[in-house]
C-alpha positions, 0 to 999 in steps of 0.5 A, a space after each residue: 138951178 140956183 146956187 142954193 139948189 146946187 149946194 143942197 143937192 151936192 150936200 145930200 150926195 156927199 152925205 150919202 157917200 159918207 163925206 159929212 164934213 164936206 156935206 156940212 160945207 155945202 149945206 152951209 153954202 145953201 143956207 147962206 144963199 137963203 135956203 131955209 131948208 138947209 138950216 133945218 137940215 143942219 139942225 137935224 143932222 146936228 141933233 142926229 149926231 151926224 155933225 158931231 163936231 158941232 155942239 148939240 145946242 147949235 141945232 136950235 140956232 139953225 132952226 131959229 134961222 129957218 123959223 125967221 123965214 117962217 120955215 114950217 120944219 124950223 118952227 116945229 123943231 124949234 118948238 119941240 126943243 123949247 118944249 123939251 127945255 121947259 120954255 112952254 110959252 115960247 113953245 106954244 108960240 112956235 107951235 102956233 106959227 108952225 100950225 099956221 105955216 102948215 104943220 098939222 102935228 103942231 095942233 096936238 102940242 097946241 092943245 097940250 100947251 093951250 094954257 100958254 097961248 094968248 087968249 085970242 089966238 085960239 078957242 080950245 073947242 076950235 082946236 079940238 075940232 081941228 084935231 078931230 078932223 085932222 085925225 079922221 083925215 089921216 093928216 097927222 104923223 104916226 108919231 102924234 096919232 096916239 097922243 091926239 086920240 088920248 087928248 080927244 078922249 079927255 075932252 
C-alpha cells in the first residue's frame, strides 16, 4: 500500500473508534501525499460537524483542493456550496466539470443553472435528453430523482 492509502485506511479506523482528532491527522497526511479523496473526506467531515474545531468555511478549501485534481466529489460538493452561497455561474461551471468527471446528479443542477452556462457548453435539449435517460436508467441518487422528474415535467 502507498503512504496515502495507509493513512486513509488508518484515518477511517480512527473515526470508527471515535478518535476524530487523530483521524484528522491521518486524513491530512493522506491529502498531503496526494489523495484527493482525503481532501473530500476532510471537507465532508468538517461540514458534518465531526471536525468541529475547524471553521465550516474551510470545507470549501478542501473541496477546492480535490477539485483541482478533477475529483468528482470535490467538484460536486464545491459546486453545491457555491450554489448555496449564490455564486451561480461558478456553481454551473463546477457542475459541468463534475458531470464530465462522472457525477450523474450534476445534470439536474446543470439544467437548473442552464442560463449561467457558457452557450457552447451544452444544448438545453441535450441536457434534458441526458437527464431523462439517467432517470430512466436509475443513475440518479434518491436525493435528486424528484427534482429531475419535476424539471422534465416543466419541459
